[in-house]
N, C-alpha and C positions, 0 to 999 in steps of 0.2 A: 390788820385787817389782812386778810389772809386773799394774797394776788388769787384769779381762778387758769385755770388751766389753758393755754392759747398756743393749741400745735404748729399756726403756721412762726408763732415767734418763737416755741421753741425750740424745732426744726433742730434747730442742726448740736441741741445739746441733749433730746429726745436719742431718735436720735446717726452718733456718731457713725458709720459705715468707714469699716478697711475693707480693704480686697487682698490677699494673700496671694492675687497672682491675677491675670487680666482673662477676661473667656468670663464675667458676671453681669454683665450687665441690667444694672434693676434702674424701674423704675420704682418711686413711690410716691405715695396718694393719699388725701385723707373724703371721702364719702358719705357723709350720714357719723356714725357713732366705729367709722370703722378706719384703722392705716393698712394698705395692702402697700403690696414689694410684690409688683414685676420683677421676677428674673431671666433673664434670657438661659438658655438653658440645652441649646439643639444640639442634635444628638446624640446625648447622653442618658446614658444605660436608667430607665427611673428606676430599679432597687439597685444604684451607689448610693442616691441621693439620702443623707443624712442631714436630719436637724435636731438640735439641742436647746436648751439653753441653760446653763450658769449662773444664778444668781438673776439679776438684769442682763446678757448678754447672749441673743440666740448666734447661733454659731451653721451651716449651711454650708454643710461640701456633696460635696459629686464630681463623679468622674469622668470622662469621652476620653477613653480608648480612639486608638488606630486604627480605622483599616485596613492597613494597607500589608501585604507583606515583610519581616524583616530586609529582604531583598533588594525592596525596591527599592527604584532609583528615583526619588524625588527633582520633578525640572522648578515645583512650584509646591512652599510651603506654609503656605498664609492661619490654617486653624488651628487654637493649640487643641495639646489634648494633658491629658495627666490630671490630675485633685490637685480640684479647686473650691477655695476656702470663704465667709464673707462672713462677718459678724456685724449684728446691729446691737450698738448697745441704748438698754431698751427702758427708757425714763416711768420711771412711778405713777404715771396714768395707761399704762397699757395693765389692759388684764393676762399678762400671762398664760395664766389657765385655763383659757380662751380660746389660745392661739393655732388660727388649724389651718393648715395646704391643702394643694394641690395640685397635679401635673398635666399641661393639659398641650397637645401641638406645640413640645418643645418649651414650655415657659413656668414654670414654676411660680404661683401663684399663692403670697405665706400673708394674710388675714388675722390681723393685732386688733384683737377691737383695743375701745377703749373701756378706761374699771370704771364702773359709776358711781365711784366720790371724788372722780377727773369732771363730771359731766357738768355740761351747767344745767343750775336750776332753778329756781324761784322763792323764795325766804317771803312768807307773807309778817309782813307786819300786824301783831294785837296792841289795839290803844284801850288801858283798863282808867282810862281815864270818862267813861261816857259820851253821848255826843253832846257834842255839840254844834248848836247854830250862829252860823257868823252873820251874821248883817249888815249889806251895805247901802250905803242914803247914796244919789248921786241930787247936788245941788244944781242949778242952770245956769251956771259957766259953762259945766262936765265938768265937773270935779268929781270923785270917789269922795266921803263923809267919812 
């Protein structure tokens, strides 16, 4: 018997996320028939965001450049700059052809729809023997006969 797709039980295998550098904090959740990945990318030029999929690996790249001049004397430097990358290994339960992305207010939102074949569905049971009536009698001591 085939096991049903349970995204919460299979979350670790479905999305094995790897971040190659700090700076791409991600929330991942399911709502309805979609997984949503929200990735913090404050200060990133939207034109630097690159998302591609190769086989079942989704790769997200973005670049944040420093706005300080080269001769700046740093007193504190806590904001990461450079190119960031994050990879998500997608399981077969994701419809890779329908993935969408939106970048608003420093947050990249990637919507990953569940594939039709992975959605739960009811299977109807046919009965070819015709209808049969089952009779039951109640006897006085309360037992069925």
